[in-house]
C-alpha positions in Angstrom: -26.1 -6.3 -16.4 -24.4 -3.5 -18.4 -21.6 -2.6 -20.3 -18.6 -0.7 -19.4 -17.6 2.5 -21.8 -14.8 0.7 -23.1 -16.5 -2.9 -24.2 -14.1 -4.8 -22.2 -16.1 -5.7 -19.1 -19.8 -6.2 -18.1 -21.3 -6.5 -14.9 -24.2 -8.7 -13.9 -26.5 -8.8 -10.7 -29.5 -11.2 -9.6 -31.2 -13.0 -7.3 -28.4 -14.6 -5.4 -27.8 -10.8 -4.3 -23.9 -10.7 -5.4 -22.9 -8.4 -8.7 -20.1 -9.6 -10.5 -17.8 -8.1 -12.6 -16.7 -10.1 -16.0 -14.2 -10.4 -18.3 -15.8 -10.7 -21.7 -12.6 -11.4 -23.6 -11.7 -14.1 -21.2 -15.3 -15.2 -20.8 -15.1 -15.7 -16.8 -15.9 -13.4 -13.6 -12.8 -11.6 -12.3 -14.5 -9.9 -9.0 -17.9 -10.5 -7.1 -19.0 -7.8 -4.4 -21.0 -8.2 -2.4 -22.6 -6.2 0.3 -26.5 -6.4 -0.8 -29.0 -8.6 1.3 -31.5 -9.2 -1.6 -32.2 -9.2 -5.3 -29.6 -6.8 -7.1 -32.5 -5.3 -10.0 -30.4 -2.9 -12.1 -26.6 -2.0 -12.6 -24.8 0.6 -14.1 -21.1 1.9 -14.7 -20.0 5.4 -14.3 -18.4 6.8 -17.4 -14.4 7.1 -16.1 -15.6 3.3 -16.1 -13.9 3.0 -12.8 -16.7 2.4 -10.5 -20.4 0.8 -11.0 -23.9 1.6 -9.3 -26.1 -1.7 -7.7 -30.1 -1.5 -6.9 -31.5 -3.5 -5.0 -34.5 -5.1 -3.5 -32.8 -4.2 0.2 -33.8 -0.4 -0.5 -30.2 -0.1 -1.2 -28.0 1.6 -4.4 -24.3 0.8 -3.5 -21.5 2.4 -5.5 -18.6 0.2 -6.0 -14.8 1.0 -6.9 -14.1 -2.0 -9.4 -10.4 -2.5 -9.1 -10.9 -3.1 -5.4 -14.0 -4.1 -5.2 -14.8 -2.3 -1.8 -18.3 -0.7 -1.3 -17.8 3.3 -1.9 -20.9 4.3 -1.0 -24.7 2.8 0.3 -27.3 5.2 -1.0 -30.8 4.6 1.4 -34.2 4.4 -0.4 -37.7 3.9 1.5 -38.8 1.2 -0.6 -37.5 -1.8 -3.4 -35.0 0.3 -5.9 -35.8 -1.3 -9.2 -33.7 0.6 -11.7 -31.0 3.0 -11.9 -28.9 5.2 -14.7 -25.6 7.2 -14.6 -26.0 10.3 -16.0 -23.1 11.7 -18.2 -21.9 14.1 -16.3 -20.2 10.8 -14.2 -21.2 11.7 -10.6 -25.1 12.2 -11.0 -27.3 9.1 -10.5 -31.0 8.6 -11.5 -32.9 6.0 -8.8 -36.9 4.3 -9.1 -38.6 2.1 -6.9 -41.7 0.8 -5.3 -42.0 3.6 -3.5 -43.2 5.6 -6.4 -40.6 8.1 -6.3 -38.0 9.4 -8.5 -34.7 10.7 -7.1 -31.7 12.2 -8.1 -28.2 12.0 -6.2 -25.7 14.1 -6.2 -22.3 12.5 -5.3 -19.2 13.4 -4.1 -16.2 13.3 -6.5 -15.8 14.3 -10.2 -15.4 11.7 -12.9 -11.9 10.8 -13.4 -10.4 10.5 -16.9 -9.5 7.2 -17.7 -6.1 6.7 -18.9 -5.6 3.7 -21.6 -3.0 2.2 -23.1 -1.9 3.7 -26.5 -1.1 0.4 -28.0 -2.1 -3.4 -26.6 0.1 -6.1 -27.7 -3.3 -8.5 -27.9 -4.1 -6.2 -30.8 -1.1 -7.4 -33.1 -2.9 -10.2 -34.7 -6.0 -8.3 -35.4 -4.2 -5.7 -36.6 -2.5 -8.4 -39.1 -5.9 -9.8 -40.1 -7.5 -6.3 -41.0 -4.6 -5.0 -42.6 -5.3 -7.8 -45.3 -9.0 -7.4 -45.5 -8.5 -3.8 -46.3 -5.6 -4.2 -48.1 -6.6 -2.9 -51.8 -6.6 -5.3 -54.6 -3.2 -6.5 -56.3 -1.7 -4.5 -53.5 1.4 -7.2 -51.6 2.4 -4.7 -48.9 0.7 -3.8 -46.1 1.9 -0.3 -46.3 -0.3 3.1 -47.0 -3.1 1.3 -45.2 -5.9 3.8 -44.7 -4.5 4.1 -40.7 -7.7 6.1 -39.3 -9.8 3.4 -41.0 -7.8 0.6 -38.8 -7.8 2.0 -35.6 -11.7 2.7 -35.4 -12.0 -1.3 -36.4 -9.2 -1.2 -33.8 -11.4 0.6 -31.0 -15.0 -1.1 -32.1 -12.7 -4.7 -30.9 -12.0 -3.3 -27.6 -8.5 -1.5 -28.4 -10.2 1.9 -26.7 -6.4 3.4 -26.3 -5.0 3.0 -29.8 -3.4 6.3 -31.3 -3.1 6.4 -35.2 0.8 7.2 -34.7 1.1 4.2 -32.8 -1.1 1.6 -35.8 1.1 3.5 -38.4 4.4 2.8 -36.8 3.0 -0.8 -36.3 2.5 -0.7 -40.1 5.8 0.0 -40.8 6.8 -3.0 -38.6 4.8 -5.1 -40.4 5.5 -4.6 -43.8 9.2 -4.7 -43.2 9.0 -7.9 -41.8 6.4 -9.8 -43.4 7.5 -13.1 -42.8 7.2 -12.4 -38.9 3.2 -11.5 -39.6 0.8 -13.7 -37.5 -2.6 -13.4 -38.7 -5.5 -14.1 -36.0 -7.0 -17.4 -38.2 -3.4 -18.3 -38.3 -3.3 -18.6 -34.3 -6.5 -20.2 -34.3 -5.3 -22.9 -37.0 -2.3 -23.5 -34.4 -4.6 -23.9 -31.5 -6.6 -26.4 -33.5 -5.0 -29.4 -32.9 -8.4 -31.5 -33.3 -8.1 -30.9 -37.0 -5.8 -33.5 -37.8 -7.8 -35.8 -36.4 -10.3 -35.1 -38.1 -8.8 -35.7 -40.6 -7.1 -39.0 -40.1 -11.2 -39.6 -39.0 -12.1 -38.8 -42.3 -9.8 -41.0 -44.4 -11.0 -44.2 -42.1 -14.5 -43.4 -43.3 -13.4 -43.1 -47.0 -11.5 -46.9 -46.1 -15.1 -47.9 -45.2 -16.9 -47.0 -47.7 -14.9 -48.5 -50.5 -15.0 -51.8 -48.8 -18.9 -51.7 -48.5 -21.1 -53.1 -51.6 -22.1 -51.4 -54.6 -24.4 -48.2 -54.2 -27.0 -49.7 -56.5 -27.1 -53.1 -53.7 -27.1 -51.1 -51.2 -29.8 -48.6 -51.9 -32.4 -51.4 -53.1 -31.8 -53.1 -49.7 -32.1 -49.9 -47.7 -35.6 -49.4 -49.6 -36.6 -53.0 -48.3 -35.8 -52.3 -45.1 -37.9 -48.4 -45.0 -40.5 -50.2 -46.5 -41.5 -53.0 -43.8 -40.5 -50.0 -41.1 -42.9 -47.5 -42.9 -45.3 -50.3 -43.0 -45.2 -51.1 -39.6 -45.4 -48.0 -38.4 -48.6 -46.8 -40.5 -50.8 -50.3 -39.8 -49.7 -51.0 -36.0 -53.0 -50.0 -34.1 -52.5 -46.9 -31.6 -53.9 -46.5 -28.5 -52.8 -43.3 -27.1 -53.5 -42.5 -22.9 -55.4 -39.8 -21.8 -52.2 -37.3 -20.6 -51.9 -33.7 -19.8 -49.7 -31.7 -22.6 -46.0 -31.2 -21.5 -45.9 -27.5 -23.0 -49.4 -26.3 -21.9 -48.7 -27.2 -18.7 -45.6 -25.3 -18.1 -47.8 -22.1 -19.5 -49.9 -23.0 -16.7 -47.0 -23.5 -14.2 -46.1 -20.0 -15.4 -49.6 -18.6 -14.3 -49.7 -19.9 -11.4 -46.7 -18.8 -10.1 -47.4 -15.7 -8.3 -44.5 -13.0 -7.1 -43.6 -12.8 -4.1 -44.9 -9.7 -2.0 -41.7 -7.4 -0.8 -41.6 -7.5 2.7 -41.7 -3.8 4.0 -40.5 -4.1 8.0 -41.9 -4.4 11.2 -45.4 -3.2 10.1 -45.4 -0.3 13.3 -47.1 2.3 11.8 -49.9 4.3 13.9 -53.2 2.6 13.3 -52.1 -1.0 12.9 -54.4 -3.0 10.7 -57.2 -0.9 10.1 -54.6 1.9 8.7 -53.1 -0.3 6.3 -56.4 -1.7 5.0 -57.6 1.8 4.5 -54.2 2.7 2.5 -55.2 -0.7 0.3 -58.0 0.9 -0.8 -55.9 4.1 -2.5 -55.9 4.1 -6.6 -52.3 2.9 -6.2 -51.2 0.4 -3.5 -47.5 0.0 -2.8 -45.9 -4.0 -2.2 -45.0 -2.8 1.4 -49.1 -2.0 2.5 -50.1 -5.2 1.8 -47.3 -7.3 3.1 -48.1 -5.6 6.2 -52.0 -6.2 5.7 -50.5 -10.4 5.4 -48.5 -10.1 8.6 -51.7 -8.2 10.6 -54.3 -11.0 9.0 -57.8 -10.6 10.8 -61.0 -12.5 9.9 -63.3 -10.8 7.1 -59.8 -9.2 5.4 -60.4 -11.0 1.9 -64.6 -9.4 1.9 -63.1 -6.1 3.1 -60.5 -5.9 0.4 -62.4 -7.6 -2.8 -65.4 -4.9 -1.4 -63.2 -2.0 -3.0 -60.6 -3.4 -5.5 -60.5 -1.2 -8.6 -58.7 -4.0 -11.0 -59.0 -1.9 -14.8 -57.4 1.1 -15.6 -57.0 3.0 -18.7 -53.5 2.3 -18.3 -52.5 -1.1 -19.4 -49.5 -1.3 -17.5 -51.2 0.0 -14.0 -54.5 -3.0 -14.6 -51.5 -5.1 -15.2 -49.9 -4.1 -12.0 -53.2 -4.5 -10.0 -54.2 -7.8 -11.1 -50.7 -9.3 -10.0 -50.5 -7.7 -6.7 -54.4 -8.6 -5.9 -53.3 -12.3 -6.9 -49.8 -12.5 -5.5 -51.5 -10.9 -2.0 -54.7 -13.3 -1.9 -52.2 -16.1 -2.7 -49.9 -15.2 0.1 -53.1 -14.7 3.1 -52.6 -19.1 3.0 -54.8 -21.3 4.4 -56.6 -19.2 6.6 -58.1 -17.3 3.7 -59.1 -20.4 1.8 -62.8 -20.3 2.8 -63.1 -16.5 2.5 -62.1 -16.7 -0.8 -64.2 -19.6 -1.5 -66.6 -17.9 -0.8 -65.8 -15.1 -2.8 -65.6 -17.2 -5.7 -69.7 -18.4 -5.3 -71.3 -15.1 -4.6 -68.9 -12.2 -5.4 -68.8 -9.9 -8.3 -66.9 -10.8 -11.2 -64.0 -9.5 -10.9 -63.8 -11.0 -7.4 -64.4 -14.4 -9.0 -61.4 -13.6 -11.4 -59.2 -13.1 -8.8 -60.3 -15.6 -6.8 -59.8 -18.2 -9.2 -56.8 -17.4 -10.0 -55.8 -17.0 -6.2 -57.3 -20.3 -5.0 -54.9 -22.9 -7.1 -51.5 -21.0 -5.9 -52.6 -21.7 -2.3 -51.9 -25.2 -2.9 -54.1 -26.6 -0.2 -56.6 -29.1 -0.7 -59.4 -27.2 0.2 -58.6 -24.8 -2.1 -58.2 -27.4 -4.9 -61.9 -28.7 -3.7 -63.2 -24.9 -4.0 -62.4 -25.0 -7.5 -63.9 -28.6 -9.0 -67.3 -27.5 -6.9 -67.2 -24.0 -8.8 -66.7 -26.3 -12.1 -70.1 -28.3 -10.9 -71.8 -25.1 -9.6 -75.3 -24.4 -10.6 -74.5 -20.4 -11.5 -72.8 -20.2 -15.3 -71.0 -17.2 -13.9 -69.0 -19.2 -11.0 -68.3 -22.1 -13.6 -66.8 -19.5 -16.2 -64.3 -18.2 -13.5 -63.5 -21.8 -11.7 -62.6 -23.2 -15.4 -59.6 -21.1 -15.3 -58.7 -22.2 -11.8 -59.2 -25.8 -13.0 -56.6 -25.1 -16.1 -54.1 -23.6 -12.9 -54.5 -26.7 -11.0 -53.5 -29.0 -14.0 -50.9 -27.0 -14.7 -49.4 -28.2 -10.9 -51.1 -31.6 -11.3 -53.0 -31.0 -8.0 -55.8 -32.8 -10.3 -55.4 -36.4 -12.1 -56.1 -36.8 -16.1 -59.0 -38.8 -15.6 -60.8 -36.8 -13.3 -59.6 -33.3 -15.5 -60.8 -35.1 -18.4 -64.7 -35.3 -17.2 -64.9 -31.8 -16.0 -63.7 -30.6 -19.1 -66.1 -32.5 -21.0 -68.4 -31.2 -18.9 -67.4 -27.6 -19.4 -67.0 -28.2 -23.3 -70.9 -28.7 -23.3 -72.1 -26.4 -20.8 -74.9 -24.5 -21.7 -73.8 -21.1 -21.4 -71.6 -19.9 -24.0 -69.4 -17.8 -21.8 -68.6 -21.7 -20.0 -67.6 -23.1 -23.1 -65.8 -20.1 -24.1 -63.7 -20.5 -21.1 -63.1 -24.7 -20.9 -61.4 -24.4 -24.9 -58.2 -23.3 -22.6 -59.3 -26.3 -20.2 -59.0 -28.7 -23.6 -56.3 -27.9 -24.6 -53.9 -28.9 -21.9 -54.9 -32.7 -23.2 -52.5 -34.1 -25.0 -52.8 -33.6 -28.8 -54.8 -36.0 -30.1 -57.7 -35.3 -27.4 -57.7 -31.7 -27.5 -57.5 -31.4 -31.1 -60.6 -34.5 -31.7 -62.6 -32.3 -29.0 -61.9 -28.7 -30.3 -62.2 -30.0 -34.1 -65.5 -31.2 -32.8 -66.6 -27.6 -31.1 -65.3 -25.3 -34.0 -67.4 -27.4 -36.3 -70.5 -27.8 -34.2 -71.0 -25.1 -31.5 -74.1 -22.6 -32.1 -72.6 -19.8 -31.0 -70.2 -18.2 -33.8 -67.8 -17.0 -31.0 -67.1 -19.7 -29.2 -66.4 -21.4 -32.5 -64.1 -19.2 -34.2 -61.8 -19.3 -30.8 -62.2 -23.1 -30.8 -60.4 -22.9 -34.6 -58.2 -20.8 -33.2 -56.9 -22.8 -30.8 -56.5 -25.7 -32.4 -54.2 -23.9 -35.4 -52.3 -23.1 -32.7 -52.1 -26.6 -31.6 -51.1 -28.0 -34.6 -49.0 -24.8 -35.9 -46.6 -25.8 -32.4 -46.7 -30.0 -33.1 -45.2 -28.5 -36.6 -43.0 -25.9 -35.5 -41.2 -27.5 -32.3 -40.7 -31.8 -33.9 -38.5 -32.6 -31.2 -40.0 -31.2 -28.1 -42.6 -33.4 -26.4 -45.8 -32.2 -26.7 
């Protein structure tokens, strides 16, 4: 989203591939500009306020004429364009995207100076209100105002073209006819007929209250009723059914939702599958490369990819990108790669186990679910620790019932290996408040490993804080 230089308009774009121009005062869209064929990633106004640029995942940047809604120019790129900015010169664009290139575009026009009106009649009520507020104490007229201050106030409210001499003339008119002065508050009051209905409702409420019993009698009856209700609530036997936590499920669903790889054309480069597999071994891998590997998928691809995969990098953002792309790529391979991913979870490196445990739940098939559950019951503690994360993601998408998930969570929480018990804490936290807090409290008090006990206590406090801060939300 971007705001126009005069502050009166905004532009927006999104996944529906449309660019919309909004009137901020009227709070409605005044124009929709179609042309992109994929998600619009960024928009920006030019300095003259007459032109707008938009970037998209369809590998283009389009320059629009706002008054007509026409696309004046299309700037082609070799990858999805993720961001752009118009330089102060007014005829230069800076763009960047998934092709890892930063481009400067010189457009074939010079910026126009946009002529703004010296006065807008819509500013009259604002001027009356501001003049009243700015008047010196004891002043009965609005002559002698600080004109420059009023001009700045009006410009901050979107009337960018008003001039001091025009404002001074309007002040003289208001001073000569004070009975005709109408402030913004007057317009608000005149446009609110609902106020009369509220007054009538308040009068009716007072009449009803006058017919009620005396206040002491009313309070005594209310106290008796409250005591009865409180006794029922406190002493009624409660049974808490085993269930998943709604807010923890929402967090898990966000974790299992993988990013969609950008589709990079027909993948007709020389070398085919082997060529793209070699590109995937580079320190920085483009989404188009992984998308082509998905299309050209062959047996053994998972092992070949994981064998040379490096997730960690000194730059934290690069590490996050590597992990996100690895999970998205392996999930996109689909059910054909499930058995290879399962093998990586059982026998791969710690890095391969980490990726496989997150990619398998995203594939959302029965074989992947079975692999995760088998991993939880594996004799290898490293496999159990990795599979615990996969079990949490399966619970978030309700691919394992609460009763079965609770059995597996209890097994992990009482595991002999502290790594497994530490991973089990987030699995236990997926259940309803009573079951989760009771179990985690016991772990925090009794676990022999100080790190596991500390994580359990910290997680228990987070769950209690959430329930306390969100009493009106389902836990």
